[in-house]
PyMOL Python script that loads the backbone (N, CA, C, O; Angstrom):
from pymol import cmd

cmd.read_pdbstr("""\
ATOM      1  N   MET A   1     -35.616 -74.850  68.382  1.00  0.00           N
ATOM      2  CA  MET A   1     -35.804 -73.505  67.832  1.00  0.00           C
ATOM      3  C   MET A   1     -34.485 -72.735  67.811  1.00  0.00           C
ATOM      4  O   MET A   1     -34.199 -72.019  66.852  1.00  0.00           O
ATOM      5  N   GLN A   2     -33.672 -72.882  68.881  1.00  0.00           N
ATOM      6  CA  GLN A   2     -32.403 -72.153  68.952  1.00  0.00           C
ATOM      7  C   GLN A   2     -31.465 -72.602  67.836  1.00  0.00           C
ATOM      8  O   GLN A   2     -30.744 -71.787  67.259  1.00  0.00           O
ATOM      9  N   GLU A   3     -31.475 -73.895  67.533  1.00  0.00           N
ATOM     10  CA  GLU A   3     -30.580 -74.399  66.484  1.00  0.00           C
ATOM     11  C   GLU A   3     -30.888 -73.735  65.143  1.00  0.00           C
ATOM     12  O   GLU A   3     -29.985 -73.395  64.378  1.00  0.00           O
ATOM     13  N   VAL A   4     -32.177 -73.559  64.879  1.00  0.00           N
ATOM     14  CA  VAL A   4     -32.566 -72.925  63.617  1.00  0.00           C
ATOM     15  C   VAL A   4     -32.058 -71.482  63.570  1.00  0.00           C
ATOM     16  O   VAL A   4     -31.592 -71.017  62.530  1.00  0.00           O
ATOM     17  N   LYS A   5     -32.149 -70.788  64.687  1.00  0.00           N
ATOM     18  CA  LYS A   5     -31.665 -69.396  64.725  1.00  0.00           C
ATOM     19  C   LYS A   5     -30.160 -69.349  64.483  1.00  0.00           C
ATOM     20  O   LYS A   5     -29.658 -68.464  63.789  1.00  0.00           O
ATOM     21  N   ASN A   6     -29.451 -70.307  65.062  1.00  0.00           N
ATOM     22  CA  ASN A   6     -27.999 -70.322  64.904  1.00  0.00           C
ATOM     23  C   ASN A   6     -27.576 -70.753  63.496  1.00  0.00           C
ATOM     24  O   ASN A   6     -26.526 -70.337  63.007  1.00  0.00           O
ATOM     25  N   GLN A   7     -28.391 -71.582  62.850  1.00  0.00           N
ATOM     26  CA  GLN A   7     -28.030 -72.104  61.532  1.00  0.00           C
ATOM     27  C   GLN A   7     -29.141 -71.822  60.522  1.00  0.00           C
ATOM     28  O   GLN A   7     -29.988 -72.681  60.276  1.00  0.00           O
ATOM     29  N   PRO A   8     -29.142 -70.631  59.942  1.00  0.00           N
ATOM     30  CA  PRO A   8     -30.162 -70.304  58.938  1.00  0.00           C
ATOM     31  C   PRO A   8     -30.060 -71.198  57.701  1.00  0.00           C
ATOM     32  O   PRO A   8     -31.063 -71.462  57.039  1.00  0.00           O
ATOM     33  N   CYS A   9     -28.847 -71.661  57.392  1.00  0.00           N
ATOM     34  CA  CYS A   9     -28.652 -72.510  56.214  1.00  0.00           C
ATOM     35  C   CYS A   9     -29.499 -73.779  56.307  1.00  0.00           C
ATOM     36  O   CYS A   9     -30.132 -74.193  55.335  1.00  0.00           O
ATOM     37  N   SER A  10     -29.498 -74.386  57.492  1.00  0.00           N
ATOM     38  CA  SER A  10     -30.214 -75.647  57.655  1.00  0.00           C
ATOM     39  C   SER A  10     -31.714 -75.440  57.467  1.00  0.00           C
ATOM     40  O   SER A  10     -32.386 -76.276  56.864  1.00  0.00           O
ATOM     41  N   SER A  11     -32.244 -74.321  57.984  1.00  0.00           N
ATOM     42  CA  SER A  11     -33.673 -74.066  57.843  1.00  0.00           C
ATOM     43  C   SER A  11     -34.016 -73.834  56.364  1.00  0.00           C
ATOM     44  O   SER A  11     -35.071 -74.252  55.889  1.00  0.00           O
ATOM     45  N   ILE A  12     -33.113 -73.168  55.654  1.00  0.00           N
ATOM     46  CA  ILE A  12     -33.326 -72.955  54.218  1.00  0.00           C
ATOM     47  C   ILE A  12     -33.332 -74.295  53.494  1.00  0.00           C
ATOM     48  O   ILE A  12     -34.149 -74.529  52.603  1.00  0.00           O
ATOM     49  N   LYS A  13     -32.404 -75.178  53.890  1.00  0.00           N
ATOM     50  CA  LYS A  13     -32.359 -76.509  53.272  1.00  0.00           C
ATOM     51  C   LYS A  13     -33.667 -77.248  53.489  1.00  0.00           C
ATOM     52  O   LYS A  13     -34.226 -77.838  52.564  1.00  0.00           O
ATOM     53  N   VAL A  14     -34.150 -77.206  54.737  1.00  0.00           N
ATOM     54  CA  VAL A  14     -35.412 -77.896  55.060  1.00  0.00           C
ATOM     55  C   VAL A  14     -36.546 -77.321  54.225  1.00  0.00           C
ATOM     56  O   VAL A  14     -37.385 -78.056  53.704  1.00  0.00           O
ATOM     57  N   GLU A  15     -36.561 -76.000  54.105  1.00  0.00           N
ATOM     58  CA  GLU A  15     -37.623 -75.342  53.321  1.00  0.00           C
ATOM     59  C   GLU A  15     -37.546 -75.777  51.858  1.00  0.00           C
ATOM     60  O   GLU A  15     -38.566 -76.066  51.234  1.00  0.00           O
ATOM     61  N   LYS A  16     -36.332 -75.821  51.320  1.00  0.00           N
ATOM     62  CA  LYS A  16     -36.165 -76.252  49.930  1.00  0.00           C
ATOM     63  C   LYS A  16     -36.660 -77.682  49.750  1.00  0.00           C
ATOM     64  O   LYS A  16     -37.347 -77.995  48.778  1.00  0.00           O
ATOM     65  N   GLN A  17     -36.303 -78.549  50.703  1.00  0.00           N
ATOM     66  CA  GLN A  17     -36.743 -79.938  50.609  1.00  0.00           C
ATOM     67  C   GLN A  17     -38.275 -80.013  50.630  1.00  0.00           C
ATOM     68  O   GLN A  17     -38.880 -80.799  49.901  1.00  0.00           O
ATOM     69  N   ARG A  18     -38.889 -79.178  51.482  1.00  0.00           N
ATOM     70  CA  ARG A  18     -40.344 -79.179  51.588  1.00  0.00           C
ATOM     71  C   ARG A  18     -40.967 -78.738  50.255  1.00  0.00           C
ATOM     72  O   ARG A  18     -41.917 -79.348  49.765  1.00  0.00           O
ATOM     73  N   VAL A  19     -40.411 -77.671  49.688  1.00  0.00           N
ATOM     74  CA  VAL A  19     -40.907 -77.183  48.393  1.00  0.00           C
ATOM     75  C   VAL A  19     -40.739 -78.251  47.323  1.00  0.00           C
ATOM     76  O   VAL A  19     -41.634 -78.484  46.510  1.00  0.00           O
ATOM     77  N   GLN A  20     -39.565 -78.902  47.338  1.00  0.00           N
ATOM     78  CA  GLN A  20     -39.286 -79.951  46.362  1.00  0.00           C
ATOM     79  C   GLN A  20     -40.302 -81.077  46.482  1.00  0.00           C
ATOM     80  O   GLN A  20     -40.793 -81.587  45.475  1.00  0.00           O
ATOM     81  N   ARG A  21     -40.615 -81.463  47.710  1.00  0.00           N
ATOM     82  CA  ARG A  21     -41.569 -82.548  47.935  1.00  0.00           C
ATOM     83  C   ARG A  21     -42.947 -82.148  47.422  1.00  0.00           C
ATOM     84  O   ARG A  21     -43.648 -82.955  46.813  1.00  0.00           O
ATOM     85  N   LYS A  22     -43.333 -80.884  47.676  1.00  0.00           N
ATOM     86  CA  LYS A  22     -44.628 -80.406  47.183  1.00  0.00           C
ATOM     87  C   LYS A  22     -44.667 -80.467  45.660  1.00  0.00           C
ATOM     88  O   LYS A  22     -45.659 -80.893  45.070  1.00  0.00           O
ATOM     89  N   LYS A  23     -43.574 -80.035  45.034  1.00  0.00           N
ATOM     90  CA  LYS A  23     -43.509 -80.057  43.569  1.00  0.00           C
ATOM     91  C   LYS A  23     -43.651 -81.484  43.051  1.00  0.00           C
ATOM     92  O   LYS A  23     -44.382 -81.737  42.094  1.00  0.00           O
ATOM     93  N   GLU A  24     -42.946 -82.410  43.692  1.00  0.00           N
ATOM     94  CA  GLU A  24     -43.011 -83.803  43.250  1.00  0.00           C
ATOM     95  C   GLU A  24     -44.428 -84.348  43.384  1.00  0.00           C
ATOM     96  O   GLU A  24     -44.911 -85.058  42.503  1.00  0.00           O
ATOM     97  N   LEU A  25     -45.095 -84.012  44.496  1.00  0.00           N
ATOM     98  CA  LEU A  25     -46.474 -84.470  44.686  1.00  0.00           C
ATOM     99  C   LEU A  25     -47.379 -83.880  43.613  1.00  0.00           C
ATOM    100  O   LEU A  25     -48.234 -84.575  43.066  1.00  0.00           O
ATOM    101  N   LEU A  26     -47.190 -82.591  43.312  1.00  0.00           N
ATOM    102  CA  LEU A  26     -48.004 -81.948  42.282  1.00  0.00           C
ATOM    103  C   LEU A  26     -47.764 -82.607  40.929  1.00  0.00           C
ATOM    104  O   LEU A  26     -48.707 -82.875  40.185  1.00  0.00           O
ATOM    105  N   ASN A  27     -46.496 -82.867  40.617  1.00  0.00           N
ATOM    106  CA  ASN A  27     -46.179 -83.512  39.339  1.00  0.00           C
ATOM    107  C   ASN A  27     -46.818 -84.883  39.251  1.00  0.00           C
ATOM    108  O   ASN A  27     -47.326 -85.273  38.200  1.00  0.00           O
ATOM    109  N   ARG A  28     -46.792 -85.625  40.374  1.00  0.00           N
ATOM    110  CA  ARG A  28     -47.383 -86.960  40.377  1.00  0.00           C
ATOM    111  C   ARG A  28     -48.884 -86.858  40.135  1.00  0.00           C
ATOM    112  O   ARG A  28     -49.453 -87.648  39.382  1.00  0.00           O
ATOM    113  N   LYS A  29     -49.530 -85.867  40.787  1.00  0.00           N
ATOM    114  CA  LYS A  29     -50.965 -85.675  40.591  1.00  0.00           C
ATOM    115  C   LYS A  29     -51.252 -85.351  39.133  1.00  0.00           C
ATOM    116  O   LYS A  29     -52.185 -85.895  38.543  1.00  0.00           O
ATOM    117  N   LYS A  30     -50.450 -84.464  38.553  1.00  0.00           N
ATOM    118  CA  LYS A  30     -50.632 -84.091  37.147  1.00  0.00           C
ATOM    119  C   LYS A  30     -50.500 -85.317  36.255  1.00  0.00           C
ATOM    120  O   LYS A  30     -51.316 -85.527  35.358  1.00  0.00           O
ATOM    121  N   LYS A  31     -49.470 -86.129  36.500  1.00  0.00           N
ATOM    122  CA  LYS A  31     -49.256 -87.328  35.680  1.00  0.00           C
ATOM    123  C   LYS A  31     -50.440 -88.273  35.806  1.00  0.00           C
ATOM    124  O   LYS A  31     -50.895 -88.843  34.815  1.00  0.00           O
ATOM    125  N   ASN A  32     -50.941 -88.441  37.037  1.00  0.00           N
ATOM    126  CA  ASN A  32     -52.084 -89.332  37.244  1.00  0.00           C
ATOM    127  C   ASN A  32     -53.312 -88.805  36.501  1.00  0.00           C
ATOM    128  O   ASN A  32     -54.036 -89.564  35.858  1.00  0.00           O
ATOM    129  N   LEU A  33     -53.534 -87.483  36.601  1.00  0.00           N
ATOM    130  CA  LEU A  33     -54.673 -86.888  35.908  1.00  0.00           C
ATOM    131  C   LEU A  33     -54.518 -87.063  34.397  1.00  0.00           C
ATOM    132  O   LEU A  33     -55.479 -87.402  33.706  1.00  0.00           O
ATOM    133  N   PHE A  34     -53.311 -86.833  33.891  1.00  0.00           N
ATOM    134  CA  PHE A  34     -53.072 -86.956  32.460  1.00  0.00           C
ATOM    135  C   PHE A  34     -53.307 -88.395  32.001  1.00  0.00           C
ATOM    136  O   PHE A  34     -53.884 -88.630  30.940  1.00  0.00           O
ATOM    137  N   ALA A  35     -52.852 -89.356  32.814  1.00  0.00           N
ATOM    138  CA  ALA A  35     -53.049 -90.768  32.470  1.00  0.00           C
ATOM    139  C   ALA A  35     -54.540 -91.100  32.444  1.00  0.00           C
ATOM    140  O   ALA A  35     -55.015 -91.780  31.534  1.00  0.00           O
ATOM    141  N   LEU A  36     -55.270 -90.621  33.438  1.00  0.00           N
ATOM    142  CA  LEU A  36     -56.723 -90.864  33.470  1.00  0.00           C
ATOM    143  C   LEU A  36     -57.377 -90.234  32.246  1.00  0.00           C
ATOM    144  O   LEU A  36     -58.248 -90.843  31.624  1.00  0.00           O
ATOM    145  N   TRP A  37     -56.959 -89.011  31.896  1.00  0.00           N
ATOM    146  CA  TRP A  37     -57.518 -88.302  30.756  1.00  0.00           C
ATOM    147  C   TRP A  37     -57.249 -89.084  29.466  1.00  0.00           C
ATOM    148  O   TRP A  37     -58.130 -89.222  28.617  1.00  0.00           O
ATOM    149  N   GLN A  38     -56.019 -89.594  29.334  1.00  0.00           N
ATOM    150  CA  GLN A  38     -55.678 -90.385  28.146  1.00  0.00           C
ATOM    151  C   GLN A  38     -56.529 -91.645  28.089  1.00  0.00           C
ATOM    152  O   GLN A  38     -57.010 -92.013  27.017  1.00  0.00           O
ATOM    153  N   GLN A  39     -56.724 -92.310  29.220  1.00  0.00           N
ATOM    154  CA  GLN A  39     -57.544 -93.515  29.247  1.00  0.00           C
ATOM    155  C   GLN A  39     -58.963 -93.191  28.799  1.00  0.00           C
ATOM    156  O   GLN A  39     -59.570 -93.956  28.050  1.00  0.00           O
ATOM    157  N   GLU A  40     -59.496 -92.051  29.259  1.00  0.00           N
ATOM    158  CA  GLU A  40     -60.843 -91.658  28.848  1.00  0.00           C
ATOM    159  C   GLU A  40     -60.883 -91.427  27.348  1.00  0.00           C
ATOM    160  O   GLU A  40     -61.814 -91.863  26.671  1.00  0.00           O
ATOM    161  N   LEU A  41     -59.866 -90.738  26.826  1.00  0.00           N
ATOM    162  CA  LEU A  41     -59.829 -90.484  25.385  1.00  0.00           C
ATOM    163  C   LEU A  41     -59.802 -91.808  24.619  1.00  0.00           C
ATOM    164  O   LEU A  41     -60.473 -91.959  23.599  1.00  0.00           O
ATOM    165  N   LEU A  42     -59.023 -92.760  25.120  1.00  0.00           N
ATOM    166  CA  LEU A  42     -58.908 -94.042  24.426  1.00  0.00           C
ATOM    167  C   LEU A  42     -60.204 -94.839  24.528  1.00  0.00           C
ATOM    168  O   LEU A  42     -60.565 -95.569  23.605  1.00  0.00           O
ATOM    169  N   SER A  43     -60.906 -94.695  25.657  1.00  0.00           N
ATOM    170  CA  SER A  43     -62.120 -95.485  25.834  1.00  0.00           C
ATOM    171  C   SER A  43     -63.269 -94.952  24.968  1.00  0.00           C
ATOM    172  O   SER A  43     -64.190 -95.693  24.624  1.00  0.00           O
ATOM    173  N   TYR A  44     -63.203 -93.645  24.618  1.00  0.00           N
ATOM    174  CA  TYR A  44     -64.232 -93.093  23.731  1.00  0.00           C
ATOM    175  C   TYR A  44     -63.646 -92.868  22.349  1.00  0.00           C
ATOM    176  O   TYR A  44     -62.739 -92.047  22.202  1.00  0.00           O
ATOM    177  N   PRO A  45     -64.128 -93.564  21.334  1.00  0.00           N
ATOM    178  CA  PRO A  45     -63.639 -93.321  19.972  1.00  0.00           C
ATOM    179  C   PRO A  45     -64.046 -91.931  19.487  1.00  0.00           C
ATOM    180  O   PRO A  45     -65.234 -91.609  19.454  1.00  0.00           O
ATOM    181  N   GLN A  46     -63.077 -91.114  19.114  1.00  0.00           N
ATOM    182  CA  GLN A  46     -63.370 -89.754  18.651  1.00  0.00           C
ATOM    183  C   GLN A  46     -62.777 -89.553  17.258  1.00  0.00           C
ATOM    184  O   GLN A  46     -61.566 -89.386  17.112  1.00  0.00           O
ATOM    185  N   PRO A  47     -63.629 -89.570  16.243  1.00  0.00           N
ATOM    186  CA  PRO A  47     -63.145 -89.470  14.857  1.00  0.00           C
ATOM    187  C   PRO A  47     -62.387 -88.169  14.573  1.00  0.00           C
ATOM    188  O   PRO A  47     -61.473 -88.164  13.749  1.00  0.00           O
ATOM    189  N   GLN A  48     -62.747 -87.068  15.237  1.00  0.00           N
ATOM    190  CA  GLN A  48     -62.078 -85.800  14.934  1.00  0.00           C
ATOM    191  C   GLN A  48     -60.609 -85.835  15.351  1.00  0.00           C
ATOM    192  O   GLN A  48     -59.792 -85.111  14.782  1.00  0.00           O
ATOM    193  N   LEU A  49     -60.257 -86.676  16.351  1.00  0.00           N
ATOM    194  CA  LEU A  49     -58.860 -86.800  16.751  1.00  0.00           C
ATOM    195  C   LEU A  49     -58.101 -87.734  15.802  1.00  0.00           C
ATOM    196  O   LEU A  49     -56.898 -87.577  15.595  1.00  0.00           O
ATOM    197  N   MET A  50     -58.810 -88.695  15.235  1.00  0.00           N
ATOM    198  CA  MET A  50     -58.155 -89.678  14.364  1.00  0.00           C
ATOM    199  C   MET A  50     -57.753 -89.048  13.035  1.00  0.00           C
ATOM    200  O   MET A  50     -56.745 -89.443  12.448  1.00  0.00           O
ATOM    201  N   SER A  51     -58.518 -88.081  12.554  1.00  0.00           N
ATOM    202  CA  SER A  51     -58.271 -87.533  11.215  1.00  0.00           C
ATOM    203  C   SER A  51     -57.025 -86.659  11.155  1.00  0.00           C
ATOM    204  O   SER A  51     -56.692 -86.130  10.094  1.00  0.00           O
TER     205      SER A  51
END
""", "prot")
cmd.dss("prot")
cmd.show_as("cartoon", "prot")
cmd.util.cbc("prot")
cmd.orient("prot")
């Protein structure tokens, strides 16, 4: 705890890394959802999308 008080920069770095990791996880979830959604679209023939 004392080290963090003495070095605010390091705690900011850790926080940024944590935020970055959260963003990456969210992006991965979005990509997975989008891929699943595309697979569903492909598995169901929809003429209105083809036209």
